[in-house]
Backbone as JSON Lines, residues from 0, in Angstrom:
{"i":0,"aa":"X","n":[161.99,66.95,78.76],"ca":[162.35,65.6,78.4],"c":[162.24,64.65,79.56]}
{"i":1,"aa":"X","n":[161.94,63.39,79.27],"ca":[161.93,62.33,80.23],"c":[162.93,61.32,79.75]}
{"i":2,"aa":"X","n":[163.82,60.9,80.69],"ca":[164.82,59.92,80.34],"c":[164.3,58.56,80.83]}
{"i":3,"aa":"X","n":[164.35,57.58,79.96],"ca":[163.95,56.18,80.28],"c":[165.12,55.28,80.33]}
{"i":4,"aa":"X","n":[165.31,54.54,81.38],"ca":[166.39,53.62,81.51],"c":[165.85,52.2,81.56]}
{"i":5,"aa":"X","n":[166.49,51.28,80.77],"ca":[166.1,49.89,80.71],"c":[167.31,49.09,81.18]}
{"i":6,"aa":"X","n":[167.01,47.98,81.83],"ca":[168.09,47.09,82.36],"c":[167.88,45.65,81.96]}
{"i":7,"aa":"X","n":[168.97,44.92,82.01],"ca":[169.0,43.45,81.75],"c":[168.34,43.1,80.42]}
{"i":8,"aa":"X","n":[167.49,42.11,80.43],"ca":[166.93,41.6,79.15],"c":[166.11,42.66,78.43]}
{"i":9,"aa":"X","n":[165.49,43.62,79.19],"ca":[164.73,44.65,78.54],"c":[165.65,45.51,77.63]}
{"i":10,"aa":"X","n":[166.81,45.84,78.12],"ca":[167.78,46.63,77.34],"c":[168.29,45.84,76.16]}
{"i":11,"aa":"X","n":[168.55,44.53,76.37],"ca":[169.01,43.68,75.33],"c":[168.01,43.56,74.2]}
{"i":12,"aa":"X","n":[166.72,43.32,74.58],"ca":[165.71,43.16,73.56],"c":[165.38,44.45,72.79]}
{"i":13,"aa":"X","n":[165.48,45.57,73.49],"ca":[165.21,46.85,72.88],"c":[166.44,47.34,72.04]}
{"i":14,"aa":"X","n":[167.61,46.79,72.4],"ca":[168.81,47.27,71.7],"c":[169.34,48.61,72.19]}
{"i":15,"aa":"X","n":[168.75,49.15,73.25],"ca":[169.18,50.38,73.87],"c":[168.98,50.29,75.41]}
{"i":16,"aa":"X","n":[169.76,51.05,76.14],"ca":[169.51,51.06,77.58],"c":[168.97,52.44,78.07]}
{"i":17,"aa":"X","n":[169.04,53.42,77.21],"ca":[168.53,54.74,77.57],"c":[167.77,55.35,76.39]}
{"i":18,"aa":"X","n":[166.66,55.92,76.67],"ca":[165.84,56.65,75.66],"c":[165.47,57.98,76.24]}
{"i":19,"aa":"X","n":[165.21,58.92,75.39],"ca":[164.64,60.22,75.8],"c":[163.39,60.47,75.01]}
{"i":20,"aa":"X","n":[162.34,60.93,75.71],"ca":[161.11,61.3,75.03],"c":[160.66,62.66,75.52]}
{"i":21,"aa":"X","n":[159.93,63.31,74.67],"ca":[159.4,64.67,74.98],"c":[158.41,64.53,76.15]}
{"i":22,"aa":"X","n":[158.53,65.34,77.14],"ca":[157.57,65.38,78.28],"c":[156.35,66.11,77.84]}
{"i":23,"aa":"X","n":[155.18,65.59,78.27],"ca":[153.92,66.25,78.04],"c":[153.16,66.29,79.36]}
{"i":24,"aa":"X","n":[152.47,67.42,79.56],"ca":[151.7,67.58,80.77],"c":[150.76,66.41,80.98]}
{"i":25,"aa":"X","n":[150.74,65.85,82.21],"ca":[149.89,64.73,82.52],"c":[150.47,63.37,82.21]}
{"i":26,"aa":"X","n":[151.67,63.34,81.59],"ca":[152.29,62.07,81.24],"c":[152.53,61.26,82.52]}
{"i":27,"aa":"X","n":[152.32,59.93,82.44],"ca":[152.48,59.09,83.6],"c":[153.39,57.95,83.31]}
{"i":28,"aa":"X","n":[153.74,57.18,84.35],"ca":[154.58,55.99,84.17],"c":[153.84,54.99,83.26]}
{"i":29,"aa":"X","n":[152.51,54.92,83.38],"ca":[151.72,54.01,82.49],"c":[151.87,54.43,81.04]}
{"i":30,"aa":"X","n":[151.91,55.73,80.77],"ca":[152.06,56.2,79.41],"c":[153.43,55.77,78.83]}
{"i":31,"aa":"X","n":[154.46,55.83,79.67],"ca":[155.78,55.41,79.25],"c":[155.79,53.9,78.96]}
{"i":32,"aa":"X","n":[155.13,53.12,79.81],"ca":[155.04,51.69,79.56],"c":[154.4,51.39,78.21]}
{"i":33,"aa":"X","n":[153.34,52.11,77.91],"ca":[152.63,51.9,76.64],"c":[153.52,52.36,75.47]}
{"i":34,"aa":"X","n":[154.25,53.45,75.61],"ca":[155.17,53.94,74.61],"c":[156.25,52.84,74.35]}
{"i":35,"aa":"X","n":[156.76,52.23,75.39],"ca":[157.76,51.18,75.18],"c":[157.17,49.97,74.41]}
{"i":36,"aa":"X","n":[155.96,49.57,74.78],"ca":[155.25,48.43,74.13],"c":[155.04,48.75,72.67]}
{"i":37,"aa":"X","n":[154.58,50.0,72.41],"ca":[154.32,50.39,71.0],"c":[155.61,50.39,70.19]}
{"i":38,"aa":"X","n":[156.71,50.88,70.77],"ca":[157.96,50.98,70.03],"c":[158.73,49.66,69.95]}
{"i":39,"aa":"X","n":[158.59,48.84,71.04],"ca":[159.28,47.54,71.1],"c":[158.27,46.47,71.52]}
{"i":40,"aa":"X","n":[157.46,45.98,70.61],"ca":[156.38,45.02,70.99],"c":[156.92,43.78,71.75]}
{"i":41,"aa":"X","n":[158.1,43.38,71.47],"ca":[158.63,42.18,72.2],"c":[158.79,42.43,73.72]}
{"i":42,"aa":"X","n":[158.81,43.67,74.12],"ca":[158.94,44.03,75.54],"c":[157.65,43.87,76.34]}
{"i":43,"aa":"X","n":[156.53,43.66,75.64],"ca":[155.25,43.67,76.32],"c":[155.25,42.85,77.64]}
{"i":44,"aa":"X","n":[155.64,41.58,77.65],"ca":[155.57,40.8,78.89],"c":[156.52,41.33,79.93]}
{"i":45,"aa":"X","n":[157.68,41.82,79.51],"ca":[158.69,42.33,80.52],"c":[158.24,43.67,81.11]}
{"i":46,"aa":"X","n":[157.68,44.55,80.28],"ca":[157.19,45.84,80.77],"c":[156.04,45.63,81.78]}
{"i":47,"aa":"X","n":[155.2,44.69,81.48],"ca":[154.05,44.41,82.39],"c":[154.53,43.98,83.79]}
{"i":48,"aa":"X","n":[155.66,43.34,83.91],"ca":[156.13,42.83,85.19],"c":[157.24,43.67,85.82]}
{"i":49,"aa":"X","n":[157.65,44.72,85.13],"ca":[158.79,45.49,85.58],"c":[158.34,46.51,86.7]}
{"i":50,"aa":"X","n":[159.23,46.72,87.64],"ca":[158.99,47.79,88.67],"c":[159.52,49.12,88.07]}
{"i":51,"aa":"X","n":[158.79,50.17,88.42],"ca":[159.23,51.5,87.94],"c":[159.85,52.26,89.07]}
{"i":52,"aa":"X","n":[160.87,52.98,88.77],"ca":[161.52,53.91,89.73],"c":[161.58,55.26,89.02]}
{"i":53,"aa":"X","n":[161.1,56.28,89.69],"ca":[161.19,57.62,89.21],"c":[162.21,58.36,90.01]}
{"i":54,"aa":"X","n":[163.23,58.95,89.36],"ca":[164.28,59.65,90.03],"c":[164.88,58.8,91.17]}
{"i":55,"aa":"X","n":[165.1,57.5,90.83],"ca":[165.75,56.53,91.71],"c":[164.97,56.18,92.95]}
{"i":56,"aa":"X","n":[163.66,56.33,92.9],"ca":[162.8,55.88,94.01],"c":[161.64,55.08,93.41]}
{"i":57,"aa":"X","n":[161.47,53.85,93.99],"ca":[160.34,53.02,93.47],"c":[159.04,53.8,93.62]}
{"i":58,"aa":"X","n":[158.18,53.54,92.68],"ca":[156.95,54.33,92.59],"c":[155.72,53.39,92.47]}
{"i":59,"aa":"X","n":[154.54,53.9,92.81],"ca":[153.34,53.12,92.58],"c":[153.18,52.83,91.08]}
{"i":60,"aa":"X","n":[152.22,51.97,90.77],"ca":[152.06,51.53,89.36],"c":[151.81,52.69,88.43]}
{"i":61,"aa":"X","n":[151.14,53.69,88.87],"ca":[150.92,54.9,88.0],"c":[151.29,56.16,88.77]}
{"i":62,"aa":"X","n":[152.22,56.88,88.2],"ca":[152.67,58.14,88.82],"c":[152.8,59.19,87.71]}
{"i":63,"aa":"X","n":[152.32,60.37,87.95],"ca":[152.48,61.45,86.96],"c":[153.93,61.88,86.97]}
{"i":64,"aa":"X","n":[154.48,62.15,85.78],"ca":[155.84,62.52,85.61],"c":[155.98,64.05,85.42]}
{"i":65,"aa":"X","n":[157.13,64.55,85.76],"ca":[157.48,65.98,85.58],"c":[158.59,66.08,84.56]}
{"i":66,"aa":"X","n":[158.72,67.24,83.98],"ca":[159.8,67.49,83.02],"c":[161.15,67.18,83.71]}
{"i":67,"aa":"X","n":[162.03,66.55,82.99],"ca":[163.36,66.19,83.44],"c":[163.41,64.99,84.37]}
{"i":68,"aa":"X","n":[162.29,64.31,84.57],"ca":[162.32,63.09,85.38],"c":[163.07,61.95,84.66]}
{"i":69,"aa":"X","n":[163.57,61.08,85.47],"ca":[164.2,59.84,84.96],"c":[163.39,58.7,85.45]}
{"i":70,"aa":"X","n":[162.95,57.82,84.54],"ca":[162.18,56.67,84.91],"c":[162.97,55.44,84.49]}
{"i":71,"aa":"X","n":[163.14,54.49,85.46],"ca":[163.85,53.29,85.18],"c":[162.89,52.13,85.36]}
{"i":72,"aa":"X","n":[163.03,51.16,84.49],"ca":[162.21,49.93,84.58],"c":[163.15,48.81,84.96]}
{"i":73,"aa":"X","n":[162.86,48.19,86.1],"ca":[163.73,47.14,86.62],"c":[162.9,45.83,86.57]}
{"i":74,"aa":"X","n":[163.45,44.87,85.82],"ca":[162.72,43.58,85.7],"c":[162.77,42.82,87.04]}
{"i":75,"aa":"X","n":[161.79,41.93,87.27],"ca":[161.82,41.16,88.46],"c":[163.1,40.26,88.52]}
{"i":76,"aa":"X","n":[163.57,40.09,89.72],"ca":[164.79,39.34,89.91],"c":[164.47,38.06,90.72]}
{"i":77,"aa":"X","n":[165.0,36.96,90.3],"ca":[164.79,35.73,91.1],"c":[166.15,35.1,91.33]}
{"i":78,"aa":"X","n":[166.23,34.32,92.29],"ca":[167.48,33.62,92.53],"c":[167.39,32.79,93.83]}
{"i":79,"aa":"X","n":[168.4,32.15,94.13],"ca":[168.3,31.32,95.29],"c":[169.63,31.01,95.89]}
C-alpha cells in the first residue's frame, strides 16, 4: 500500500486528507498525481503545483515508490 496525504485546500476540495492505494511495481509520484487528478478533477491545478514529499523528505518531480511509502502533497505557500 501507498499512503497519500493531502493538506490545506487540496484536502478540503477532495474531502479527505488521507488515501491509501495499492502499490504496484514501478509506481511513481507522477502516477499518484495522475490518480488524484482522475479521482478528483478539481485538484488538477493544485496537484500540478504541489511539492511532493516521500516518507517526509522532499523529492524530485518523479520518484519511484516502494511498498508502504507515504507520499504527501504540499501546496505552494505564499505570505508576507
